[in-house]
Backbone as a chain_set.jsonl record, in Angstrom:
{"seq": "MIEAPTTNAQWLTAAKDLTDDTTWKQLSETYRLPILKHCANSGLTPAEAEEVVQETFAQLAIQIGKTTEPWEAPSLRAWLTDVVNRHIIDHHKNNTAHRLPEQLQAMVQEWVESQDGGESSHAERAEAESHLWALSLHRARNQFSAQHWQIFDAYAIQGLTSKKVSELFNTSHFNVRLIAHRMKKMVRQTYNQLLKEEIHLP", "coords": {"N": [[5.579, 0.06, 6.51], [8.653, 1.064, 4.593], [10.625, -1.161, 3.027], [13.941, -0.914, 3.439], [17.597, -0.496, 3.346], [19.777, 0.554, 6.469], [20.085, 3.663, 6.903], [22.657, 6.05, 6.283], [23.65, 8.208, 7.862], [24.879, 10.689, 7.358], [24.333, 11.261, 5.193], [22.054, 12.437, 5.388], [22.675, 14.407, 6.581], [24.449, 15.814, 4.58], [22.964, 15.472, 1.864], [21.534, 18.5, 2.376], [23.047, 20.348, 0.592], [22.291, 20.16, -2.449], [22.703, 19.86, -5.052], [25.113, 17.795, -4.505], [26.197, 15.143, -6.239], [26.646, 13.15, -5.629], [26.047, 11.981, -2.994], [23.349, 12.005, -3.536], [22.454, 10.283, -5.181], [23.132, 7.923, -3.358], [21.532, 7.797, -2.171], [18.767, 7.563, -3.576], [19.461, 4.979, -4.586], [19.223, 3.682, -2.19], [17.135, 3.972, -1.32], [15.302, 3.345, -4.284], [13.906, 1.292, -5.197], [13.02, 0.202, -3.379], [11.419, 1.083, -2.965], [9.461, 1.373, -5.49], [9.068, -0.911, -5.142], [6.943, -1.54, -2.708], [5.169, -0.197, -3.976], [4.817, -1.669, -6.688], [3.184, -3.943, -4.447], [1.302, -2.564, -3.945], [-0.47, -2.38, -6.326], [0.508, -0.723, -8.347], [1.092, 0.35, -11.695], [4.3, -0.551, -12.918], [5.083, 2.308, -14.247], [3.524, 3.573, -12.74], [4.81, 3.177, -10.793], [6.895, 4.879, -10.756], [7.173, 6.641, -11.158], [5.622, 7.63, -8.824], [7.797, 7.463, -7.784], [9.66, 9.935, -8.484], [8.069, 11.539, -7.962], [8.542, 11.724, -5.24], [10.844, 11.792, -4.205], [11.546, 14.286, -4.951], [9.177, 15.644, -3.073], [11.318, 14.355, -0.611], [13.312, 16.378, -1.007], [12.6, 19.112, -0.88], [11.735, 19.038, 1.408], [14.273, 18.263, 2.946], [15.836, 20.751, 2.835], [14.235, 22.107, 4.209], [14.787, 21.001, 6.981], [16.149, 22.042, 9.855], [16.957, 20.373, 12.294], [18.933, 17.837, 12.646], [18.378, 14.788, 11.047], [17.653, 11.753, 11.575], [17.955, 8.225, 10.523], [15.796, 6.096, 10.84], [13.409, 8.606, 11.376], [13.833, 9.647, 8.591], [12.669, 7.336, 7.359], [9.708, 7.009, 7.836], [8.871, 8.977, 7.022], [9.16, 8.721, 4.413], [7.687, 6.752, 4.252], [4.699, 7.407, 4.879], [4.511, 9.327, 2.59], [4.82, 7.929, 0.273], [2.987, 5.775, 0.24], [0.556, 8.479, 0.742], [1.026, 8.875, -2.188], [0.108, 6.483, -3.44], [-1.849, 6.029, -2.751], [-3.349, 8.442, -4.163], [-2.978, 7.516, -6.362], [-4.335, 5.452, -6.417], [-7.343, 7.004, -6.039], [-7.288, 8.509, -8.687], [-7.615, 6.962, -10.911], [-9.461, 5.207, -12.504], [-9.643, 2.169, -13.088], [-7.993, 1.334, -10.702], [-10.047, 1.175, -8.361], [-12.599, -0.304, -6.96], [-15.656, -2.556, -7.354], [-18.825, -1.837, -6.755], [-20.169, -3.773, -5.147], [-18.233, -5.385, -3.914], [-16.435, -3.723, -2.821], [-18.325, -3.601, -0.568], [-18.247, -6.309, 0.464], [-15.468, -6.477, 1.22], [-15.322, -4.331, 2.799], [-16.539, -5.416, 5.035], [-14.739, -7.465, 6.044], [-12.946, -5.804, 7.487], [-12.64, -3.899, 10.129], [-14.278, -1.006, 10.438], [-12.264, 2.515, 11.102], [-13.845, 4.984, 13.804], [-14.236, 7.951, 12.353], [-13.915, 10.453, 13.657], [-13.167, 13.627, 13.515], [-13.342, 13.935, 10.587], [-16.188, 14.555, 8.225], [-19.064, 12.379, 7.616], [-19.26, 11.841, 5.144], [-16.921, 12.221, 3.903], [-14.734, 10.263, 4.943], [-15.862, 7.993, 4.292], [-15.182, 8.061, 1.664], [-12.539, 8.321, 1.758], [-12.049, 5.812, 3.03], [-12.802, 3.459, 1.163], [-10.766, 3.869, -0.498], [-8.77, 2.657, 1.263], [-9.515, 0.337, 1.568], [-9.351, -0.297, -1.528], [-6.991, -0.189, -1.456], [-5.697, -2.264, 0.421], [-7.092, -4.755, -0.378], [-5.417, -4.763, -2.841], [-3.237, -5.728, -1.223], [-3.075, -7.858, -0.312], [-3.859, -9.593, -2.15], [-1.512, -9.751, -3.352], [0.62, -11.272, -1.317], [-0.069, -14.18, -2.403], [-0.096, -16.837, -4.284], [-1.052, -16.947, -8.087], [-2.597, -18.931, -8.405], [-4.318, -19.475, -6.282], [-5.215, -17.015, -5.513], [-7.381, -16.519, -7.217], [-8.65, -18.671, -6.887], [-10.042, -17.674, -4.429], [-11.491, -15.249, -5.486], [-13.234, -17.001, -7.27], [-14.996, -18.08, -4.808], [-15.202, -16.672, -2.989], [-15.595, -13.822, -3.958], [-17.014, -14.243, -6.505], [-18.83, -16.082, -5.372], [-19.321, -18.818, -5.959], [-20.399, -21.922, -4.844], [-18.327, -23.817, -2.115], [-17.619, -26.305, -2.913], [-18.124, -26.345, -5.632], [-16.257, -24.782, -6.917], [-14.227, -26.072, -5.605], [-14.177, -28.661, -7.497], [-13.834, -27.255, -9.445], [-10.939, -26.65, -9.508], [-9.908, -28.398, -8.726], [-8.998, -29.056, -6.048], [-9.705, -29.664, -2.335], [-12.78, -29.062, -0.445], [-12.282, -27.328, 2.068], [-9.802, -26.449, 2.021], [-10.46, -24.859, 0.169], [-11.939, -23.379, 1.094], [-9.96, -22.552, 4.057], [-8.511, -21.081, 1.942], [-9.739, -18.819, 1.392], [-10.635, -17.492, 4.285], [-8.138, -17.344, 4.823], [-7.256, -15.205, 3.173], [-8.363, -13.09, 3.864], [-8.227, -12.427, 5.833], [-5.967, -11.089, 5.665], [-6.149, -9.013, 4.19], [-7.074, -7.269, 6.583], [-5.404, -7.52, 8.209], [-3.868, -6.111, 5.979], [-5.068, -3.405, 5.881], [-5.02, -2.345, 8.97], [-2.67, -1.818, 8.989], [-1.761, -0.074, 7.135], [-3.09, 2.414, 8.617], [-1.784, 2.215, 10.83], [0.961, 2.578, 9.851], [-0.689, 5.743, 9.501], [-1.202, 7.587, 7.441], [-2.045, 10.161, 5.92], [-4.387, 10.656, 5.253], [-6.418, 11.196, 2.135]], "CA": [[6.634, 0.46, 6.401], [8.889, 0.372, 3.374], [11.627, -1.88, 3.656], [14.966, -0.313, 2.683], [19.261, -0.622, 4.73], [19.91, 1.919, 7.539], [20.582, 5.428, 5.723], [23.81, 6.66, 6.359], [23.103, 9.631, 8.92], [25.991, 11.52, 6.466], [24.6, 11.395, 3.946], [21.075, 13.471, 5.366], [23.62, 15.963, 6.329], [24.968, 16.46, 2.746], [22.181, 15.933, 1.169], [21.06, 20.415, 2.169], [23.33, 20.898, -0.754], [21.366, 19.756, -3.344], [24.347, 19.889, -5.587], [25.466, 17.134, -4.421], [24.395, 14.801, -6.572], [26.562, 11.424, -5.032], [24.921, 11.714, -2.29], [21.659, 11.652, -3.856], [22.749, 9.117, -6.373], [22.764, 6.975, -2.316], [20.275, 7.891, -0.947], [18.3, 6.625, -4.615], [19.661, 3.687, -4.978], [18.869, 2.76, -1.118], [15.218, 3.849, -1.484], [14.114, 3.869, -4.875], [14.093, -0.309, -5.629], [12.279, -0.458, -2.187], [9.663, 2.181, -3.281], [9.303, 0.92, -6.208], [8.756, -2.609, -4.395], [5.85, -0.563, -2.003], [4.041, 0.773, -4.855], [3.92, -2.981, -6.686], [3.202, -4.723, -3.752], [0.186, -1.74, -3.684], [-1.3, -2.665, -7.006], [0.69, 0.317, -9.112], [1.995, -0.768, -12.353], [5.641, 0.716, -12.879], [4.964, 3.492, -15.059], [2.891, 4.462, -11.783], [5.764, 3.602, -9.096], [8.416, 5.821, -11.239], [6.124, 7.829, -10.647], [5.475, 7.973, -7.891], [9.612, 7.556, -7.237], [9.724, 10.971, -8.887], [7.316, 12.523, -7.03], [8.39, 11.298, -3.558], [12.357, 11.958, -3.948], [11.145, 15.77, -5.27], [8.708, 15.747, -1.646], [11.732, 15.039, -0.033], [14.53, 17.542, -1.415], [12.081, 19.818, -0.37], [11.678, 18.293, 3.196], [14.748, 18.241, 3.764], [16.034, 21.893, 3.09], [13.323, 22.993, 5.21], [14.512, 20.886, 8.29], [16.755, 22.635, 10.409], [17.698, 19.567, 12.932], [19.686, 16.04, 12.014], [16.91, 14.269, 10.31], [17.908, 10.505, 11.534], [16.832, 7.374, 9.757], [14.503, 5.784, 11.029], [12.168, 9.047, 10.983], [13.607, 9.23, 7.622], [12.279, 5.85, 6.916], [8.996, 6.895, 8.236], [8.332, 9.88, 6.636], [9.059, 7.964, 3.047], [6.422, 5.619, 4.088], [3.723, 8.502, 4.859], [4.827, 10.154, 1.252], [4.675, 7.421, -0.933], [1.819, 6.213, 0.63], [-0.179, 9.507, 0.193], [0.826, 8.886, -3.442], [-0.25, 5.811, -3.883], [-3.921, 6.479, -2.532], [-3.446, 8.917, -4.932], [-3.413, 7.21, -7.923], [-5.7, 4.603, -6.631], [-8.504, 7.954, -6.025], [-8.02, 8.884, -9.574], [-7.516, 5.79, -11.919], [-11.116, 4.46, -12.24], [-9.482, 0.856, -12.932], [-7.291, 0.836, -9.331], [-11.34, 0.734, -7.763], [-13.606, -1.425, -6.598], [-16.979, -2.371, -7.599], [-19.17, -1.473, -5.117], [-20.266, -4.747, -4.734], [-16.528, -5.778, -3.748], [-15.894, -2.622, -1.994], [-19.073, -3.982, 0.622], [-17.445, -7.482, 1.28], [-14.515, -5.432, 1.936], [-15.256, -3.13, 4.193], [-17.775, -6.345, 6.145], [-13.69, -8.042, 6.474], [-12.393, -4.752, 7.814], [-13.077, -2.912, 10.759], [-13.88, 0.761, 9.718], [-12.29, 2.794, 12.486], [-13.932, 6.598, 14.118], [-14.182, 9.251, 11.722], [-12.568, 12.16, 14.414], [-13.449, 15.146, 13.14], [-13.579, 13.841, 9.755], [-17.249, 14.431, 7.574], [-18.804, 11.142, 7.206], [-19.542, 11.431, 3.409], [-14.892, 12.353, 3.469], [-14.581, 9.177, 5.241], [-16.268, 6.843, 3.518], [-14.064, 8.045, 0.602], [-10.962, 7.377, 1.962], [-12.307, 4.499, 3.284], [-13.082, 2.706, 0.082], [-9.318, 3.738, -1.364], [-7.736, 2.172, 1.824], [-10.234, -0.779, 1.561], [-8.704, -1.113, -2.621], [-5.274, -0.893, -1.178], [-5.59, -3.168, 1.271], [-7.4, -6.153, -1.139], [-4.746, -5.447, -3.789], [-1.483, -6.055, -1.173], [-2.913, -9.237, 0.322], [-3.796, -9.886, -3.276], [0.385, -9.604, -3.834], [1.091, -12.401, -1.096], [-0.364, -15.04, -2.298], [-0.419, -17.319, -5.693], [-2.24, -16.545, -9.019], [-3.592, -20.252, -8.296], [-5.564, -19.613, -4.051], [-6.317, -15.602, -5.586], [-8.22, -17.204, -8.219], [-10.137, -19.658, -5.698], [-10.264, -16.861, -3.618], [-11.993, -14.932, -5.594], [-14.492, -17.407, -7.577], [-15.76, -18.432, -3.667], [-15.578, -15.348, -1.817], [-16.249, -12.631, -4.389], [-17.612, -14.032, -7.389], [-20.065, -16.652, -4.334], [-19.533, -20.235, -5.982], [-20.096, -23.213, -3.641], [-17.113, -24.305, -2.029], [-18.301, -27.742, -3.924], [-17.854, -26.288, -7.105], [-14.704, -24.081, -6.332], [-13.617, -27.038, -5.748], [-14.433, -29.126, -8.501], [-13.139, -25.886, -10.842], [-9.724, -25.896, -9.144], [-9.153, -30.441, -8.217], [-9.136, -29.658, -4.062], [-10.861, -29.915, -1.379], [-14.503, -27.883, 0.063], [-11.812, -27.027, 2.828], [-9.011, -25.375, 1.75], [-11.121, -23.442, -0.32], [-12.364, -22.006, 2.905], [-8.846, -21.584, 4.227], [-8.308, -20.078, 1.397], [-11.077, -17.299, 2.192], [-9.768, -17.349, 5.489], [-6.622, -16.452, 4.859], [-7.168, -14.056, 2.457], [-9.287, -12.252, 3.825], [-7.128, -12.117, 7.238], [-4.939, -10.54, 5.067], [-6.557, -7.872, 4.027], [-7.851, -7.405, 7.164], [-3.835, -7.353, 9.221], [-3.029, -4.572, 5.453], [-5.648, -2.468, 6.638], [-4.798, -2.453, 10.291], [-0.494, -1.786, 9.212], [-1.85, 0.709, 6.742], [-3.845, 3.389, 9.613], [-0.113, 1.868, 12.322], [1.627, 4.12, 9.179], [-0.925, 6.637, 10.006], [-1.656, 8.356, 6.173], [-2.961, 11.052, 6.233], [-6.082, 10.746, 4.299], [-7.444, 12.083, 1.145]], "C": [[7.964, -0.809, 5.581], [10.614, 0.032, 3.948], [13.269, -1.345, 2.634], [16.639, -0.428, 3.863], [18.856, 0.245, 5.373], [20.271, 2.265, 5.458], [21.452, 5.942, 6.621], [23.234, 8.68, 7.476], [24.121, 11.307, 8.158], [25.755, 11.997, 6.065], [22.706, 12.634, 3.954], [21.17, 15.106, 6.146], [24.19, 16.38, 5.088], [24.073, 16.547, 1.836], [21.088, 18.054, 0.888], [20.99, 20.692, 1.149], [22.561, 19.967, -1.999], [21.94, 19.819, -4.717], [25.214, 18.415, -6.059], [25.008, 15.732, -4.489], [25.843, 13.209, -6.132], [25.956, 11.289, -4.284], [23.433, 11.774, -2.05], [21.562, 10.514, -4.407], [22.476, 7.5, -5.218], [22.203, 7.055, -1.772], [18.713, 7.571, -1.735], [18.568, 5.053, -4.756], [19.868, 2.827, -3.428], [17.859, 3.127, -1.442], [14.492, 3.862, -2.701], [13.609, 1.939, -5.309], [13.164, -0.35, -4.221], [10.542, 0.76, -2.163], [8.849, 1.76, -4.087], [8.224, -0.568, -5.857], [7.264, -2.595, -4.365], [4.444, -0.729, -3.164], [3.537, -0.567, -5.585], [3.324, -3.623, -5.729], [0.992, -4.231, -3.451], [-0.747, -1.551, -5.285], [-1.208, -1.803, -8.362], [0.932, -0.317, -10.143], [3.239, 0.225, -12.48], [5.823, 1.274, -13.284], [4.129, 4.365, -13.837], [3.794, 4.406, -11.204], [6.929, 4.352, -9.569], [7.824, 6.687, -10.671], [6.224, 8.382, -9.621], [7.16, 8.543, -6.864], [9.798, 9.578, -7.043], [9.453, 12.53, -7.575], [7.383, 12.294, -5.372], [10.288, 12.193, -2.949], [12.176, 14.131, -4.191], [11.145, 16.299, -3.723], [10.162, 15.663, -0.777], [13.422, 16.077, 0.271], [14.003, 18.352, -0.414], [12.243, 19.989, 1.529], [13.232, 18.518, 4.013], [16.126, 19.961, 4.06], [15.381, 22.348, 4.679], [14.076, 22.135, 7.139], [15.666, 21.322, 8.969], [18.119, 21.482, 11.34], [18.436, 18.36, 12.336], [18.446, 15.154, 11.658], [17.718, 12.516, 11.016], [17.079, 9.382, 11.067], [15.77, 7.02, 9.373], [13.551, 6.813, 11.414], [11.87, 9.345, 9.266], [12.835, 8.185, 6.437], [10.795, 5.663, 6.575], [7.696, 7.571, 7.416], [8.393, 9.732, 4.934], [8.171, 7.369, 2.93], [5.293, 6.506, 3.817], [3.302, 7.765, 3.183], [4.445, 8.865, 0.773], [3.361, 6.663, -0.498], [0.392, 6.513, 0.4], [-0.601, 9.295, -1.483], [0.227, 7.589, -3.841], [-2.116, 5.787, -4.061], [-3.924, 7.557, -3.442], [-4.095, 8.59, -6.53], [-4.179, 6.087, -7.806], [-7.311, 5.677, -6.51], [-8.709, 8.423, -7.116], [-7.538, 7.763, -11.009], [-8.609, 4.846, -11.461], [-10.228, 3.219, -12.268], [-8.361, 0.581, -11.675], [-8.959, 0.415, -8.328], [-12.395, 0.099, -8.442], [-14.521, -0.978, -6.818], [-17.714, -2.625, -6.857], [-19.637, -2.83, -5.106], [-18.965, -5.634, -4.276], [-16.205, -4.984, -2.321], [-17.203, -3.197, -0.512], [-18.764, -5.4, 1.491], [-16.062, -6.831, 1.351], [-14.357, -4.772, 2.951], [-15.974, -4.363, 5.606], [-16.138, -7.041, 6.402], [-12.712, -6.699, 7.367], [-12.81, -4.163, 9.122], [-12.673, -1.758, 10.539], [-13.167, 1.435, 11.416], [-12.685, 4.534, 12.356], [-13.998, 7.337, 13.082], [-13.738, 10.134, 12.048], [-13.773, 12.939, 13.93], [-13.428, 15.313, 11.772], [-15.676, 13.959, 9.093], [-17.391, 13.038, 6.98], [-19.153, 10.267, 5.554], [-17.054, 10.967, 2.996], [-14.388, 11.348, 3.97], [-14.762, 7.882, 5.049], [-15.037, 6.721, 2.148], [-12.937, 8.242, 0.82], [-10.979, 6.74, 2.65], [-11.716, 3.518, 2.671], [-11.307, 3.036, -0.355], [-8.351, 3.334, -0.703], [-8.087, 0.257, 1.437], [-9.564, -1.423, 0.079], [-6.759, -0.777, -2.273], [-5.47, -1.764, -0.6], [-5.479, -4.381, 0.731], [-5.724, -6.268, -1.99], [-3.09, -5.482, -2.577], [-2.059, -7.139, -1.167], [-3.246, -10.156, -0.789], [-1.747, -10.739, -3.769], [0.618, -10.875, -2.645], [0.51, -13.746, -1.294], [-0.826, -15.389, -4.132], [-1.568, -16.785, -6.374], [-3.495, -16.785, -8.621], [-5.023, -19.818, -6.943], [-5.693, -17.962, -4.509], [-7.429, -16.126, -6.397], [-9.457, -18.181, -7.302], [-10.562, -19.196, -4.72], [-11.867, -16.372, -4.401], [-13.762, -15.494, -6.491], [-14.945, -17.458, -5.838], [-16.119, -16.983, -3.018], [-15.915, -13.855, -2.387], [-17.698, -13.279, -5.783], [-19.286, -15.519, -6.993], [-20.228, -17.719, -5.585], [-19.533, -20.873, -4.925], [-18.871, -23.127, -3.573], [-16.985, -24.939, -2.91], [-17.785, -27.312, -5.542], [-16.702, -25.466, -7.429], [-13.969, -25.474, -6.521], [-12.931, -28.29, -6.483], [-13.282, -28.469, -9.209], [-11.626, -26.561, -10.288], [-9.175, -27.738, -8.287], [-9.013, -30.036, -6.647], [-9.835, -29.656, -3.465], [-11.861, -28.618, -0.905], [-12.755, -27.046, 1.011], [-10.531, -26.686, 2.84], [-9.532, -24.733, 0.757], [-11.563, -22.07, 0.81], [-11.584, -21.409, 3.454], [-8.356, -20.54, 3.845], [-8.078, -18.638, 1.343], [-10.044, -16.734, 3.212], [-9.214, -16.678, 5.024], [-6.458, -15.049, 4.0], [-7.921, -12.906, 3.241], [-8.542, -11.705, 5.814], [-6.248, -11.162, 7.011], [-4.876, -9.352, 4.501], [-7.013, -6.991, 5.179], [-6.154, -6.643, 7.918], [-3.238, -6.038, 7.714], [-3.496, -3.335, 5.688], [-5.21, -1.866, 7.666], [-3.401, -1.664, 9.938], [-0.81, -0.079, 8.396], [-2.3, 2.319, 7.64], [-2.428, 2.905, 10.722], [0.306, 3.176, 10.761], [0.913, 5.498, 9.631], [-0.143, 8.107, 8.597], [-2.238, 9.27, 6.515], [-4.409, 11.484, 5.647], [-5.873, 11.597, 3.754], [-8.256, 13.309, 1.983]], "O": [[8.239, -2.008, 5.619], [11.394, 0.562, 4.739], [13.473, -1.464, 1.426], [16.541, -0.419, 5.09], [17.79, 0.819, 5.149], [20.449, 1.893, 4.299], [21.05, 6.288, 7.732], [22.645, 9.76, 7.429], [24.0, 12.503, 8.422], [26.205, 13.137, 5.954], [22.286, 13.316, 3.02], [20.508, 16.136, 6.279], [24.271, 17.58, 4.826], [24.114, 17.447, 0.997], [20.45, 18.571, -0.029], [20.021, 21.087, 0.501], [22.633, 18.747, -1.852], [21.035, 19.804, -5.552], [25.694, 18.02, -7.121], [24.213, 15.113, -3.782], [25.512, 12.157, -6.679], [25.053, 10.471, -4.458], [22.671, 11.678, -1.089], [20.638, 9.74, -4.159], [21.988, 6.438, -5.602], [22.128, 6.452, -0.701], [17.69, 7.374, -1.079], [17.749, 4.175, -5.028], [20.427, 1.735, -3.328], [17.407, 2.273, -2.206], [13.316, 4.223, -2.68], [12.534, 1.9, -5.907], [12.459, -1.359, -4.247], [9.433, 0.979, -1.677], [7.656, 1.655, -3.806], [7.124, -0.977, -6.228], [6.47, -3.102, -5.158], [3.298, -1.178, -3.119], [2.359, -0.901, -5.454], [2.455, -4.234, -6.352], [0.008, -4.877, -3.092], [-1.604, -0.672, -5.375], [-2.057, -1.815, -9.254], [1.065, -1.533, -10.006], [3.233, 1.431, -12.232], [7.035, 1.469, -13.199], [4.052, 5.592, -13.892], [4.116, 5.511, -10.765], [7.912, 4.468, -8.837], [8.114, 7.386, -9.7], [6.793, 9.451, -9.401], [7.481, 9.335, -5.978], [9.971, 10.268, -6.038], [9.937, 13.481, -6.961], [6.544, 12.596, -4.523], [10.688, 12.785, -1.947], [12.752, 14.979, -3.509], [12.029, 16.901, -3.114], [10.425, 16.703, -0.173], [14.183, 16.309, 1.21], [14.535, 18.476, 0.689], [12.681, 20.756, 2.386], [13.403, 18.816, 5.195], [16.903, 20.178, 4.989], [15.854, 22.727, 5.75], [13.849, 22.668, 8.225], [16.578, 20.702, 8.423], [19.348, 21.516, 11.283], [18.18, 18.204, 11.142], [17.548, 15.099, 12.498], [18.788, 12.452, 10.411], [15.848, 9.385, 11.112], [15.032, 7.22, 8.408], [12.562, 6.272, 11.908], [10.799, 9.365, 8.658], [12.578, 8.264, 5.236], [10.342, 4.885, 5.736], [6.524, 7.268, 7.191], [7.762, 10.516, 4.224], [7.619, 7.214, 1.84], [4.826, 6.502, 2.677], [2.647, 6.837, 2.709], [3.24, 8.767, 1.008], [2.424, 7.153, -1.128], [-0.556, 5.787, 0.102], [-1.703, 9.405, -2.021], [-0.307, 7.74, -4.94], [-3.022, 5.639, -4.882], [-5.134, 7.699, -3.615], [-4.949, 8.993, -7.32], [-4.722, 5.614, -8.805], [-8.358, 5.142, -6.874], [-9.836, 8.88, -7.307], [-7.121, 8.257, -12.056], [-8.692, 4.06, -10.517], [-9.875, 3.067, -11.099], [-7.834, -0.53, -11.733], [-8.956, -0.611, -7.648], [-12.868, -0.043, -9.57], [-14.813, 0.217, -6.759], [-17.537, -3.604, -6.133], [-18.491, -3.169, -4.814], [-19.088, -6.838, -4.499], [-15.875, -5.402, -1.211], [-16.72, -3.097, 0.617], [-18.938, -5.598, 2.693], [-15.877, -7.268, 2.486], [-13.458, -4.671, 3.785], [-15.89, -4.151, 6.816], [-16.268, -7.342, 7.588], [-11.64, -7.076, 7.841], [-13.957, -3.807, 8.854], [-11.533, -1.308, 10.43], [-13.452, 1.0, 12.532], [-12.27, 5.289, 11.477], [-12.858, 6.983, 12.782], [-13.13, 10.869, 11.27], [-14.99, 12.779, 14.02], [-13.47, 16.47, 11.354], [-16.425, 13.262, 9.777], [-16.581, 12.474, 6.245], [-19.244, 9.136, 5.078], [-16.349, 10.16, 2.39], [-13.252, 11.219, 3.515], [-14.119, 6.91, 5.445], [-14.331, 5.78, 1.785], [-12.2, 8.359, -0.158], [-9.944, 6.697, 3.315], [-10.738, 2.848, 3.004], [-10.68, 1.986, -0.493], [-7.218, 3.336, -1.183], [-7.322, -0.671, 1.175], [-9.227, -2.607, 0.064], [-5.719, -1.137, -2.826], [-5.431, -2.654, -1.449], [-4.52, -5.133, 0.903], [-4.983, -7.249, -1.942], [-1.983, -5.283, -3.077], [-1.687, -7.802, -2.134], [-3.04, -11.36, -0.636], [-1.219, -11.747, -4.24], [0.913, -11.849, -3.337], [0.583, -14.509, -0.331], [-1.475, -14.711, -4.929], [-2.611, -16.344, -5.893], [-4.555, -16.179, -8.46], [-6.249, -19.93, -6.934], [-6.448, -17.418, -3.703], [-8.541, -16.007, -5.883], [-10.685, -18.221, -7.228], [-11.333, -19.816, -3.987], [-12.979, -16.827, -4.13], [-14.857, -14.932, -6.476], [-15.411, -16.337, -5.636], [-17.192, -16.478, -2.688], [-16.343, -12.924, -1.704], [-18.857, -12.883, -5.904], [-20.233, -15.831, -7.715], [-21.236, -17.554, -6.272], [-18.779, -20.557, -4.005], [-18.165, -22.614, -4.442], [-16.333, -24.522, -3.867], [-17.172, -28.01, -6.35], [-16.238, -25.701, -8.544], [-13.27, -25.807, -7.478], [-11.821, -28.798, -6.322], [-12.17, -28.922, -9.483], [-11.217, -27.204, -11.254], [-8.259, -27.975, -7.498], [-8.895, -31.046, -5.954], [-10.969, -29.643, -3.943], [-11.6, -27.424, -1.052], [-12.193, -26.168, 0.356], [-10.078, -26.623, 3.983], [-8.826, -23.786, 0.412], [-11.539, -20.873, 1.095], [-11.704, -20.202, 3.664], [-7.934, -19.543, 4.431], [-7.179, -17.799, 1.291], [-9.101, -15.948, 3.117], [-9.5, -15.518, 4.728], [-5.69, -14.108, 4.202], [-7.8, -11.742, 2.858], [-8.601, -10.718, 6.547], [-5.763, -10.451, 7.891], [-3.851, -8.699, 4.306], [-7.382, -5.872, 4.823], [-5.941, -5.438, 8.05], [-2.418, -5.174, 8.025], [-2.795, -2.324, 5.741], [-4.915, -0.689, 7.461], [-3.08, -0.809, 10.764], [-0.29, 0.941, 8.849], [-1.762, 3.34, 7.213], [-2.31, 3.777, 11.582], [-0.042, 4.357, 10.744], [1.635, 6.384, 10.089], [0.735, 8.968, 8.658], [-3.009, 9.231, 7.473], [-5.16, 12.458, 5.713], [-5.36, 12.638, 4.165], [-9.045, 14.044, 1.389]]}, "num_chains": 1, "name": "protein.A"}
């Protein structure tokens, strides 16, 4: 969920008037930075994040115009989170720089529990999950220091032994394995969080 201050309920009513620049400025000041941070945590560049902000507010204007009942702040935050996450996944899907190599994708798949495909075809679900795996890894990486990521990359992704990695980074075998365990756990947590946010998968 996007972390942001509570929205003033009156703004949501006033925002139906798209010419109310004061209200839309207040909404922008409330949500712009949290959305940018959310995008950065998901591996997007500043330019990509800014594009997501613009696309999201454009959709918000359309949605507020359609809504007849008063929109409560928690509902707005959940809606924004879903919209932003779908834009993030689109960026991962359309930008080859965000895609995981097949070998790494297979590794991440082992770290998380794949969900039942439901009515989606196997191919559609596989493609959707591959983007979620990439997004999960990007978000997990953002939670660790650069050195811990390098240790994890050398041990869990590049396949070096814990002894070799401990020598390269002047740390213990135990610490190498502990960092790998924590990173994999974080990938699982971020993946499960994405599913709880009920993203409409591409």
